[in-house]
TIMI-2910 file (N, C-alpha, C, CB; in pm, 1 decimal, decimal comma, always signed):
<rs>
+----------+----------+----------+----------+----------+----------+----------+----------+----------+----------+----------+----------+------+
!      n_x !      n_y !      n_z !     ca_x !     ca_y !     ca_z !      c_x !      c_y !      c_z !     cb_x !     cb_y !     cb_z ! resn !
+----------+----------+----------+----------+----------+----------+----------+----------+----------+----------+----------+----------+------+
!     +3,8 !  +5823,0 !  +5790,2 !    -71,0 !  +5846,8 !  +5669,1 !    +25,2 !  +5883,5 !  +5555,1 !   -175,6 !  +5957,9 !  +5691,3 !  Met !
!   +123,1 !  +5963,6 !  +5584,3 !   +218,4 !  +6006,6 !  +5481,6 !   +296,0 !  +5886,8 !  +5427,1 !   +315,9 !  +6112,1 !  +5538,7 !  Cys !
!   +342,7 !  +5799,4 !  +5517,3 !   +417,6 !  +5682,3 !  +5472,6 !   +333,8 !  +5596,3 !  +5380,0 !   +464,7 !  +5600,2 !  +5592,1 !  Phe !
!   +210,9 !  +5569,2 !  +5419,5 !   +122,6 !  +5483,7 !  +5340,1 !   +102,9 !  +5542,5 !  +5201,0 !    -13,3 !  +5465,7 !  +5410,2 !  Ile !
!    +93,5 !  +5673,8 !  +5191,1 !    +78,9 !  +5738,4 !  +5059,7 !   +199,5 !  +5709,6 !  +4970,8 !    +60,8 !  +5890,6 !  +5076,0 !  Ser !
!   +318,7 !  +5719,1 !  +5027,5 !   +439,9 !  +5686,9 !  +4950,9 !   +433,5 !  +5543,0 !  +4901,6 !   +567,1 !  +5708,9 !  +5036,8 !  Phe !
!   +395,5 !  +5452,8 !  +4991,4 !   +397,7 !  +5310,9 !  +4958,4 !   +287,9 !  +5273,6 !  +4857,8 !   +382,2 !  +5228,2 !  +5085,2 !  Tyr !
!   +166,9 !  +5319,7 !  +4882,1 !    +53,8 !  +5284,5 !  +4795,0 !    +71,5 !  +5337,1 !  +4653,8 !    -75,7 !  +5338,2 !  +4852,9 !  Val !
!   +118,0 !  +5461,6 !  +4642,7 !   +134,2 !  +5521,5 !  +4510,3 !   +269,9 !  +5490,2 !  +4448,2 !   +115,8 !  +5671,3 !  +4519,1 !  Phe !
!   +351,0 !  +5407,9 !  +4518,5 !   +481,5 !  +5364,4 !  +4470,0 !   +570,3 !  +5482,0 !  +4429,3 !   +464,0 !  +5270,2 !  +4352,6 !  Asp !
!   +575,4 !  +5580,4 !  +4518,4 !   +654,8 !  +5701,4 !  +4496,7 !   +789,6 !  +5684,3 !  +4567,3 !   +579,3 !  +5829,2 !  +4549,3 !  Val !
!   +895,0 !  +5730,7 !  +4503,9 !  +1028,1 !  +5725,9 !  +4565,4 !  +1029,0 !  +5812,7 !  +4691,4 !  +1137,8 !  +5773,7 !  +4464,8 !  Glu !
!  +1095,1 !  +5763,0 !  +4795,7 !  +1112,3 !  +5844,1 !  +4915,9 !  +1210,1 !  +5956,4 !  +4884,6 !  +1162,6 !  +5757,8 !  +5036,2 !  Tyr !
!  +1190,6 !  +6076,0 !  +4942,6 !  +1288,2 !  +6183,3 !  +4922,6 !  +1425,0 !  +6139,9 !  +4977,0 !  +1240,7 !  +6314,5 !  +4992,1 !  Pro !
!  +1531,3 !  +6172,2 !  +4904,5 !  +1666,9 !  +6131,1 !  +4943,8 !  +1702,9 !  +6176,0 !  +5084,8 !  +1768,4 !  +6186,6 !  +4845,9 !  Lys !
!  +1657,2 !  +6295,1 !  +5124,2 !  +1691,6 !  +6351,2 !  +5255,1 !  +1640,3 !  +6265,8 !  +5371,3 !  +1635,8 !  +6491,6 !  +5267,0 !  Glu !
!  +1533,0 !  +6191,6 !  +5350,3 !  +1476,4 !  +6112,5 !  +5459,5 !  +1448,2 !  +5967,8 !  +5417,5 !  +1348,0 !  +6177,5 !  +5509,6 !  Cys !
!  +1516,5 !  +5921,6 !  +5315,1 !  +1495,0 !  +5786,8 !  +5262,9 !  +1517,4 !  +5679,2 !  +5368,6 !  +1586,5 !  +5762,1 !  +5145,0 !  Gln !
!  +1622,0 !  +5691,0 !  +5446,8 !  +1650,7 !  +5589,6 !  +5549,5 !  +1541,3 !  +5583,7 !  +5654,3 !  +1784,7 !  +5618,1 !  +5616,8 !  Ser !
!  +1486,9 !  +5697,7 !  +5692,1 !  +1379,5 !  +5702,2 !  +5791,5 !  +1255,3 !  +5630,8 !  +5740,5 !  +1345,6 !  +5847,3 !  +5827,7 !  Thr !
!  +1214,1 !  +5662,8 !  +5616,8 !  +1095,0 !  +5599,0 !  +5559,6 !  +1117,8 !  +5450,1 !  +5538,7 !  +1056,9 !  +5665,3 !  +5426,6 !  Trp !
!  +1237,8 !  +5413,6 !  +5496,3 !  +1270,8 !  +5272,7 !  +5475,3 !  +1264,8 !  +5196,8 !  +5608,4 !  +1411,5 !  +5258,7 !  +5410,9 !  Glu !
!  +1313,3 !  +5259,9 !  +5714,6 !  +1308,7 !  +5199,8 !  +5847,8 !  +1163,9 !  +5176,4 !  +5890,5 !  +1381,1 !  +5289,7 !  +5950,4 !  Phe !
!  +1079,1 !  +5275,6 !  +5873,2 !   +937,3 !  +5262,7 !  +5907,8 !   +874,8 !  +5148,7 !  +5828,8 !   +861,5 !  +5394,9 !  +5880,6 !  Ile !
!   +906,1 !  +5142,2 !  +5700,8 !   +851,9 !  +5037,8 !  +5612,9 !   +891,8 !  +4899,0 !  +5660,9 !   +899,8 !  +5058,8 !  +5469,0 !  Gln !
!  +1018,6 !  +4880,3 !  +5689,5 !  +1070,8 !  +4748,0 !  +5722,2 !  +1041,4 !  +4705,3 !  +5866,4 !  +1219,3 !  +4745,5 !  +5698,5 !  Lys !
!  +1062,0 !  +4794,6 !  +5962,2 !  +1054,8 !  +4756,0 !  +6103,4 !   +912,8 !  +4766,8 !  +6159,6 !  +1148,9 !  +4842,7 !  +6185,5 !  Val !
!   +845,1 !  +4876,5 !  +6135,2 !   +712,4 !  +4894,6 !  +6194,6 !   +601,7 !  +4825,7 !  +6115,2 !   +681,4 !  +5042,0 !  +6206,3 !  Phe !
!   +606,0 !  +4835,8 !  +5982,9 !   +500,1 !  +4778,8 !  +5900,4 !   +533,7 !  +4641,6 !  +5842,9 !   +468,6 !  +4872,3 !  +5788,7 !  Phe !
!   +661,2 !  +4598,1 !  +5855,5 !   +705,6 !  +4467,6 !  +5804,6 !   +671,4 !  +4448,2 !  +5657,1 !   +642,9 !  +4355,8 !  +5886,4 !  Lys !
!   +688,6 !  +4553,3 !  +5577,6 !   +660,2 !  +4547,3 !  +5434,6 !   +788,1 !  +4517,8 !  +5358,0 !   +596,6 !  +4679,0 !  +5385,4 !  Leu !
!   +776,7 !  +4434,9 !  +5257,3 !   +893,2 !  +4398,5 !  +5177,3 !   +934,1 !  +4514,2 !  +5086,1 !   +863,9 !  +4272,4 !  +5094,1 !  Ser !
!  +1050,2 !  +4497,0 !  +5026,8 !  +1101,8 !  +4595,8 !  +4932,9 !  +1008,8 !  +4604,1 !  +4812,6 !  +1246,1 !  +4560,3 !  +4888,7 !  Gln !
!   +985,0 !  +4722,5 !  +4763,3 !   +897,9 !  +4739,7 !  +4647,7 !   +970,6 !  +4700,9 !  +4520,0 !   +848,0 !  +4884,2 !  +4638,6 !  Arg !
!   +895,4 !  +4665,3 !  +4416,7 !   +954,3 !  +4622,4 !  +4289,6 !  +1046,8 !  +4729,4 !  +4232,3 !   +844,1 !  +4589,1 !  +4188,5 !  Lys !
!  +1162,2 !  +4687,7 !  +4187,1 !  +1255,0 !  +4777,1 !  +4121,0 !  +1326,9 !  +4874,7 !  +4212,1 !  +1183,7 !  +4852,0 !  +4018,8 !  Gly !
!  +1311,3 !  +4859,4 !  +4342,0 !  +1375,8 !  +4951,0 !  +4435,9 !  +1507,3 !  +4891,0 !  +4483,7 !  +1283,0 !  +4981,4 !  +4556,0 !  Lys !
!  +1592,8 !  +4975,3 !  +4535,1 !  +1723,2 !  +4929,4 !  +4582,3 !  +1708,1 !  +4842,6 !  +4707,7 !  +1815,2 !  +5049,7 !  +4611,2 !  Ser !
!  +1812,7 !  +4771,6 !  +4740,7 !  +1811,1 !  +4685,8 !  +4859,1 !  +1813,3 !  +4770,3 !  +4986,6 !  +1930,9 !  +4588,6 !  +4857,2 !  Val !
!  +1775,5 !  +4708,2 !  +5096,1 !  +1772,0 !  +4776,4 !  +5225,1 !  +1912,9 !  +4820,8 !  +5264,4 !  +1711,6 !  +4684,4 !  +5334,0 !  Thr !
!  +1924,6 !  +4943,1 !  +5311,0 !  +2055,4 !  +4994,8 !  +5350,5 !  +2105,7 !  +4921,6 !  +5474,8 !  +2048,2 !  +5146,8 !  +5376,6 !  Ser !
!  +2236,8 !  +4906,8 !  +5488,0 !  +2293,6 !  +4834,4 !  +5601,9 !  +2255,8 !  +4896,1 !  +5736,5 !  +2444,1 !  +4829,6 !  +5589,4 !  Pro !
!  +2248,0 !  +5028,1 !  +5742,8 !  +2211,5 !  +5094,5 !  +5868,2 !  +2070,4 !  +5059,9 !  +5912,7 !  +2224,4 !  +5244,6 !  +5853,4 !  Gly !
!  +1978,0 !  +5058,4 !  +5818,6 !  +1839,1 !  +5023,5 !  +5849,4 !  +1831,7 !  +4877,6 !  +5892,6 !  +1747,0 !  +5048,8 !  +5727,0 !  Val !
!  +1903,5 !  +4791,1 !  +5823,4 !  +1904,4 !  +4649,0 !  +5857,5 !  +1956,6 !  +4625,9 !  +5998,6 !  +1988,9 !  +4571,2 !  +5757,4 !  Arg !
!  +2069,8 !  +4686,5 !  +6033,4 !  +2128,5 !  +4663,0 !  +6165,4 !  +2044,7 !  +4725,4 !  +6276,9 !  +2270,5 !  +4718,7 !  +6170,3 !  Ser !
!  +1988,0 !  +4842,6 !  +6255,2 !  +1903,1 !  +4904,5 !  +6356,8 !  +1776,3 !  +4822,7 !  +6377,5 !  +1867,5 !  +5048,7 !  +6317,1 !  Leu !
!  +1717,9 !  +4772,8 !  +6269,7 !  +1600,1 !  +4687,6 !  +6280,2 !  +1628,6 !  +4560,9 !  +6358,0 !  +1548,6 !  +4652,7 !  +6142,9 !  Gly !
!  +1744,1 !  +4499,9 !  +6332,4 !  +1784,4 !  +4379,0 !  +6404,3 !  +1802,4 !  +4408,9 !  +6552,5 !  +1914,6 !  +4321,3 !  +6345,3 !  Thr !
!  +1863,9 !  +4521,7 !  +6583,8 !  +1886,2 !  +4561,4 !  +6723,2 !  +1754,0 !  +4582,2 !  +6795,6 !  +1970,6 !  +4689,5 !  +6730,0 !  Phe !
!  +1660,0 !  +4648,5 !  +6731,7 !  +1531,3 !  +4678,5 !  +6794,7 !  +1448,4 !  +4551,9 !  +6811,7 !  +1453,5 !  +4781,5 !  +6711,8 !  Ile !
!  +1450,3 !  +4464,0 !  +6714,6 !  +1368,5 !  +4343,2 !  +6720,8 !  +1429,0 !  +4232,2 !  +6804,8 !  +1344,5 !  +4292,4 !  +6583,3 !  Glu !
!  +1555,8 !  +4245,3 !  +6843,5 !  +1623,1 !  +4141,9 !  +6921,8 !  +1561,2 !  +4138,4 !  +7062,1 !  +1777,8 !  +4168,3 !  +6929,1 !  Lys !
!  +1519,1 !  +4018,9 !  +7109,2 !  +1460,7 !  +4010,9 !  +7243,3 !  +1564,5 !  +4039,8 !  +7349,9 !  +1399,0 !  +3873,3 !  +7266,8 !  Pro !
!  +1519,8 !  +4098,4 !  +7457,3 !  +1607,6 !  +4131,5 !  +7569,4 !  +1648,9 !  +4002,5 !  +7639,8 !  +1537,3 !  +4229,0 !  +7669,0 !  Asp !
!  +1777,3 !  +3980,9 !  +7655,1 !  +1827,7 !  +3855,4 !  +7712,1 !  +1847,8 !  +3862,6 !  +7863,4 !  +1958,6 !  +3818,1 !  +7645,8 !  Ser !
!  +1803,3 !  +3970,3 !  +7927,1 !  +1824,7 !  +3980,2 !  +8072,5 !  +1712,0 !  +3920,6 !  +8151,7 !  +1842,8 !  +4123,3 !  +8113,2 !  Ser !
+----------+----------+----------+----------+----------+----------+----------+----------+----------+----------+----------+----------+------+
</rs>
């Protein structure tokens, strides 16, 4: 519920937890970057890729 409030009201994520909220936005909800916001951080991108990668075993 808290994440959706940030996204719906187009409020900046607090700096202290920006990567966490960005990760939730991109990986769990598959939502694109909001207008005028910075690009996805490299850490969030690589962790998302790792989690979404199918298991090859």
